[in-house]
C-alpha positions as CSV (number, residue, x, y, z in Angstrom):
1,M,-7.9,-24.3,44.1
2,E,-8.6,-20.9,42.6
3,E,-6.4,-19.8,39.7
4,G,-4.4,-16.6,40.1
5,P,-5.1,-13.5,37.9
6,T,-4.1,-13.9,34.3
7,R,-1.3,-11.8,33.0
8,E,-2.5,-8.9,30.8
9,E,-1.7,-9.3,27.2
10,D,1.3,-7.3,26.1
11,P,0.3,-4.4,23.8
12,L,2.8,-5.5,21.1
13,D,1.3,-9.0,21.2
14,A,-2.2,-7.6,20.8
15,Y,-1.0,-5.5,17.9
16,S,0.6,-8.5,16.3
17,R,-2.5,-10.6,16.8
18,I,-4.7,-8.0,15.1
19,V,-2.4,-7.5,12.1
20,T,-1.9,-11.3,11.7
21,G,-5.7,-11.9,11.8
22,V,-6.4,-9.2,9.2
23,A,-3.6,-10.6,7.0
24,E,-4.9,-14.2,7.2
25,S,-8.4,-13.0,6.3
26,L,-7.4,-10.7,3.4
27,R,-4.4,-12.2,1.7
28,P,-6.5,-14.9,-0.1
29,R,-8.9,-12.2,-1.3
30,V,-6.3,-9.8,-2.8
31,A,-5.0,-10.8,-6.2
32,A,-2.0,-9.6,-8.2
33,L,-3.0,-8.1,-11.5
34,R,-1.0,-7.9,-14.7
35,V,-2.5,-6.2,-17.8
36,R,-1.2,-5.0,-21.2
37,G,-2.6,-2.0,-23.0
38,R,-1.6,0.3,-25.8
39,R,0.9,1.9,-23.4
40,G,2.5,-1.3,-22.4
41,E,2.3,-3.6,-19.4
42,S,1.2,-2.6,-15.9
43,A,0.8,-4.4,-12.6
44,G,-1.1,-3.8,-9.4
45,S,-3.6,-5.4,-7.1
46,A,-7.3,-6.1,-6.9
47,V,-9.7,-7.1,-4.1
48,V,-12.5,-9.6,-4.5
49,L,-15.8,-7.8,-4.8
50,S,-18.4,-10.5,-5.4
51,G,-19.0,-14.2,-5.6
52,E,-19.5,-13.9,-9.3
53,G,-15.8,-13.3,-9.9
54,H,-15.7,-9.6,-9.8
55,L,-12.7,-7.7,-8.3
56,V,-12.3,-4.0,-7.7
57,T,-9.0,-2.2,-8.5
58,N,-7.7,1.2,-9.7
59,A,-8.6,2.6,-13.1
60,H,-4.9,3.6,-13.5
61,V,-3.9,-0.1,-13.0
62,V,-6.0,-1.4,-15.9
63,G,-5.4,1.7,-18.0
64,D,-6.8,1.1,-21.5
65,A,-6.4,-2.7,-21.3
66,A,-9.4,-4.9,-22.0
67,S,-8.0,-8.1,-20.3
68,G,-5.2,-9.5,-18.3
69,E,-4.4,-12.0,-15.6
70,A,-5.0,-12.3,-11.8
71,A,-2.9,-14.4,-9.5
72,F,-4.1,-15.4,-6.1
73,A,-2.1,-16.2,-2.9
74,D,-2.8,-20.0,-3.3
75,G,-1.0,-20.0,-6.6
76,T,-4.1,-20.1,-8.9
77,T,-4.4,-17.8,-11.8
78,A,-7.4,-16.5,-13.8
79,R,-7.9,-14.5,-16.9
80,I,-9.7,-11.3,-16.3
81,E,-11.7,-8.9,-18.4
82,V,-12.3,-5.3,-17.6
83,V,-15.9,-4.7,-16.9
84,G,-15.7,-0.9,-16.4
85,R,-13.3,1.8,-15.4
86,D,-13.8,5.3,-14.1
87,P,-10.6,7.4,-14.2
88,L,-12.4,10.3,-12.3
89,S,-12.6,8.2,-9.2
90,D,-9.6,5.9,-10.0
91,L,-11.8,2.8,-9.7
92,A,-12.3,-0.1,-12.0
93,V,-14.1,-3.5,-11.9
94,V,-12.7,-6.6,-13.5
95,R,-14.1,-10.1,-13.7
96,A,-12.3,-13.4,-13.5
97,D,-13.1,-16.4,-15.8
98,R,-13.1,-18.8,-12.8
99,S,-14.3,-19.0,-9.3
100,V,-12.5,-16.8,-6.8
101,P,-12.4,-16.7,-3.0
102,P,-15.4,-15.1,-1.2
103,P,-15.3,-11.3,-0.9
104,P,-14.2,-9.7,2.4
105,E,-16.4,-7.6,4.5
106,Y,-16.5,-4.0,3.3
107,G,-16.8,-1.2,5.8
108,D,-17.6,2.5,5.8
109,A,-14.6,4.9,5.8
110,S,-16.8,7.7,7.2
111,S,-16.4,6.1,10.7
112,L,-12.6,6.2,10.6
113,R,-10.6,8.4,13.1
114,V,-7.1,9.8,12.8
115,G,-4.7,7.5,14.6
116,Q,-6.8,4.4,14.0
117,L,-4.9,1.2,13.1
118,V,-5.1,0.2,9.4
119,V,-3.6,-2.7,7.4
120,A,-2.6,-2.6,3.7
121,V,-2.6,-5.8,1.7
122,G,-1.3,-5.8,-1.9
123,N,1.4,-6.9,-4.2
124,P,4.1,-4.2,-4.2
125,L,7.1,-4.6,-6.5
126,G,5.7,-8.0,-7.6
127,L,5.9,-9.4,-4.1
128,A,2.5,-11.2,-3.8
129,G,0.5,-11.0,-0.6
130,S,2.6,-8.4,1.1
131,V,1.1,-6.9,4.3
132,T,2.0,-3.6,6.0
133,A,0.4,-1.8,9.0
134,G,0.2,1.7,10.2
135,V,-2.3,4.3,11.2
136,V,-4.7,6.7,9.6
137,S,-2.5,9.8,9.3
138,A,-5.2,12.2,8.1
139,L,-8.7,12.2,6.6
140,G,-10.5,14.5,4.2
141,R,-7.6,14.8,1.8
142,S,-8.2,15.4,-1.9
143,L,-6.5,13.7,-4.8
144,P,-6.6,15.0,-8.4
145,A,-7.9,12.6,-11.0
146,R,-8.1,13.1,-14.8
147,G,-10.1,11.5,-17.5
148,R,-9.5,12.0,-21.2
149,T,-10.7,15.6,-21.3
150,T,-12.0,16.4,-17.8
151,A,-10.6,16.5,-14.3
152,R,-12.0,16.4,-10.8
153,L,-10.9,15.8,-7.2
154,I,-11.4,12.5,-5.4
155,E,-12.7,13.7,-2.1
156,D,-12.3,12.3,1.5
157,V,-9.2,10.4,0.5
158,I,-7.6,8.4,3.4
159,Q,-3.9,9.2,4.2
160,T,-2.0,6.5,5.9
161,D,1.6,5.8,6.9
162,A,1.2,2.1,6.2
163,L,4.1,1.4,3.7
164,L,2.9,1.4,0.1
165,N,5.0,0.8,-3.0
166,P,4.3,0.4,-6.7
167,G,2.0,-2.6,-7.1
168,N,0.0,-1.8,-4.0
169,S,-2.4,0.2,-6.1
170,G,-5.8,-1.5,-6.2
171,G,-5.1,-3.4,-3.0
172,A,-7.1,-3.4,0.2
173,L,-6.8,-0.9,3.1
174,A,-8.6,-2.5,6.1
175,D,-9.4,-1.7,9.6
176,S,-8.5,-3.8,12.7
177,S,-11.5,-6.0,12.1
178,G,-10.5,-6.8,8.6
179,R,-13.2,-4.7,7.0
180,V,-12.0,-3.1,3.7
181,I,-12.4,0.6,4.1
182,G,-10.4,1.8,1.2
183,I,-8.7,0.9,-2.1
184,N,-5.0,1.9,-2.1
185,T,-4.5,4.3,-5.0
186,A,-1.2,6.2,-4.7
187,V,2.1,6.6,-3.1
188,A,2.4,10.3,-2.4
189,G,5.9,10.3,-0.9
190,I,8.1,8.5,1.5
191,G,6.0,7.1,4.3
192,L,2.8,8.5,2.8
193,G,0.1,6.5,1.1
194,L,-3.4,7.4,-0.1
195,A,-6.5,5.3,-0.5
196,V,-9.9,5.9,-2.2
197,P,-12.4,5.7,0.7
198,G,-15.2,3.1,0.9
199,N,-18.4,5.1,1.3
200,D,-21.8,5.7,-0.2
201,T,-20.4,7.6,-3.2
202,T,-17.8,4.9,-3.9
203,N,-20.5,2.2,-3.6
204,R,-22.7,4.0,-6.2
205,I,-19.7,4.3,-8.5
206,I,-18.9,0.6,-8.2
207,Y,-22.5,-0.3,-8.7
208,A,-22.6,1.7,-11.9
209,L,-19.4,0.0,-13.2
210,L,-20.8,-3.4,-12.4
211,H,-24.1,-2.8,-14.2
212,D,-23.3,-0.2,-16.9
213,G,-19.5,-0.4,-17.3
214,R,-19.2,3.3,-16.8
215,V,-20.2,6.2,-14.5
216,R,-22.6,8.9,-15.7
217,R,-22.1,12.3,-14.1
218,A,-24.0,15.5,-14.2
219,Y,-22.3,18.7,-15.5
220,L,-22.8,22.2,-14.2
221,G,-19.7,24.0,-15.7
222,L,-18.4,25.9,-12.7
223,V,-15.1,25.9,-10.9
224,S,-15.4,26.5,-7.2
225,S,-13.2,26.6,-4.1
226,P,-14.1,26.3,-0.4
227,A,-14.1,29.8,1.3
228,P,-15.1,31.1,4.7
229,L,-18.5,32.8,5.0
230,P,-18.6,36.3,6.4
231,V,-19.0,36.2,10.1
232,A,-22.6,37.6,10.1
233,W,-23.7,35.0,7.5
234,A,-21.9,32.2,9.3
235,E,-23.9,33.1,12.5
236,R,-27.1,33.4,10.6
237,T,-26.9,30.1,8.6
238,G,-24.8,28.0,11.0
239,Q,-22.4,27.3,8.1
240,R,-18.7,28.3,8.4
241,T,-17.8,27.7,4.8
242,A,-19.3,27.8,1.3
243,L,-18.2,27.1,-2.2
244,Q,-17.0,30.3,-3.9
245,V,-17.5,30.3,-7.7
246,V,-14.1,30.9,-9.3
247,E,-15.0,30.4,-12.9
248,V,-18.2,29.8,-15.0
249,L,-17.6,28.0,-18.2
250,E,-19.0,29.3,-21.4
251,H,-22.2,27.6,-22.8
252,S,-22.6,25.6,-19.6
253,P,-25.8,25.0,-17.5
254,A,-24.2,27.2,-14.8
255,E,-23.8,30.1,-17.3
256,A,-27.4,29.7,-18.5
257,S,-28.7,29.8,-14.9
258,G,-27.0,33.2,-14.2
259,L,-24.3,32.0,-11.8
260,H,-21.3,34.4,-11.6
261,P,-17.7,34.3,-10.4
262,G,-17.7,35.5,-6.8
263,D,-21.0,33.9,-5.9
264,M,-20.8,31.8,-2.8
265,V,-22.8,28.6,-3.1
266,L,-24.5,27.8,0.2
267,A,-26.9,25.0,-0.7
268,V,-28.2,22.8,-3.5
269,N,-31.9,21.8,-3.3
270,G,-31.9,23.0,0.3
271,R,-28.9,20.9,1.3
272,P,-26.0,22.9,2.8
273,L,-22.6,22.6,1.1
274,G,-19.2,23.1,2.7
275,D,-16.7,21.6,0.3
276,A,-16.3,20.6,-3.4
277,G,-16.9,16.9,-2.5
278,S,-20.4,17.7,-1.2
279,L,-21.3,19.2,-4.5
280,Q,-19.7,16.4,-6.5
281,R,-21.7,13.8,-4.5
282,L,-24.9,15.5,-5.8
283,L,-23.7,15.4,-9.4
284,L,-24.0,11.7,-10.3
285,S,-26.4,10.3,-12.9
286,D,-29.7,11.0,-11.1
287,A,-29.1,14.8,-11.3
288,I,-28.8,14.8,-15.2
289,G,-31.6,16.7,-16.8
290,R,-33.3,17.4,-13.5
291,R,-34.2,20.8,-12.0
292,V,-31.6,21.9,-9.4
293,E,-32.1,24.9,-7.2
294,I,-28.8,26.5,-6.0
295,T,-28.8,29.1,-3.2
296,V,-25.9,31.6,-3.4
297,L,-24.7,34.6,-1.4
298,R,-24.3,37.5,-3.8
299,N,-23.5,41.1,-2.9
300,G,-24.7,40.5,0.7
301,A,-28.0,38.9,-0.3
302,L,-29.3,35.4,-0.8
303,V,-30.2,34.5,-4.3
304,D,-31.8,31.3,-5.7
305,V,-30.9,30.2,-9.2
306,V,-32.4,27.3,-11.1
307,T,-30.3,25.1,-13.4
308,E,-30.6,21.8,-15.2
309,P,-27.3,19.8,-15.4
310,T,-26.4,18.0,-18.6
311,E,-24.4,14.8,-18.8
312,L,-20.6,15.2,-18.5
313,V,-18.9,14.0,-21.7
314,D,-15.3,12.8,-21.2
């Protein structure tokens, strides 16, 4: 006898099944961190990064500490040492002194869409293995980050309404398939959380921390802000925005190249720019000491200037 049609799965049951599956996959792979530095003790979360015992967390979680402790969902603990930290991206890498669970799958945040389901796993308020779910509230946000002497914006930050509390910092933000697409970094307000996105730039930063313990960045010495292009130039170039130079710092490569406040930066080495993040992505270690051609709109005309970035010293 033929079976009748199966009942469609209730949407809430489907939602619950997805969140439960992500939680079961990630909870063993997210540790609670506790470290003590010159400014006292701090706590947060960290996500397994490699089979060699590496975990990724926030730079502000480890602060100036050199070591600490990681506690896993199965009750095991490990001593950790800080391999490298980068306050300008709020990322850090630590290494455990014992074997850790295998790393989760890492995804690419550039494929996220507003409204997409995300799951946050961390250790808020000392409550290990806590799970919250929500949606991507917004994309492309910027988050100020500061080193010892310099500051920059972390670009393309993910905004979510998944509940985050102190201690979630350094934990995982995952998509519905359990892929880690961000590292939770800040609680911006009630019902508002932010995460450093997992993308090509983040991967390059983590690679540098793993292998060098620090991130080298190129320095131009200009302060810029996105601004709309004049209509005629927008139609001519196909770009709607550019980076308007607000300030050129003294004795900087930008000053030596002849860049001026008011210039509108359209492209670097022929690659169109539209926001501060697109410029920052070009200013990692491989740009230090190399010839860079910058195309700007100045007084109604296109001008090419050549500069040679130096290494940013923080």
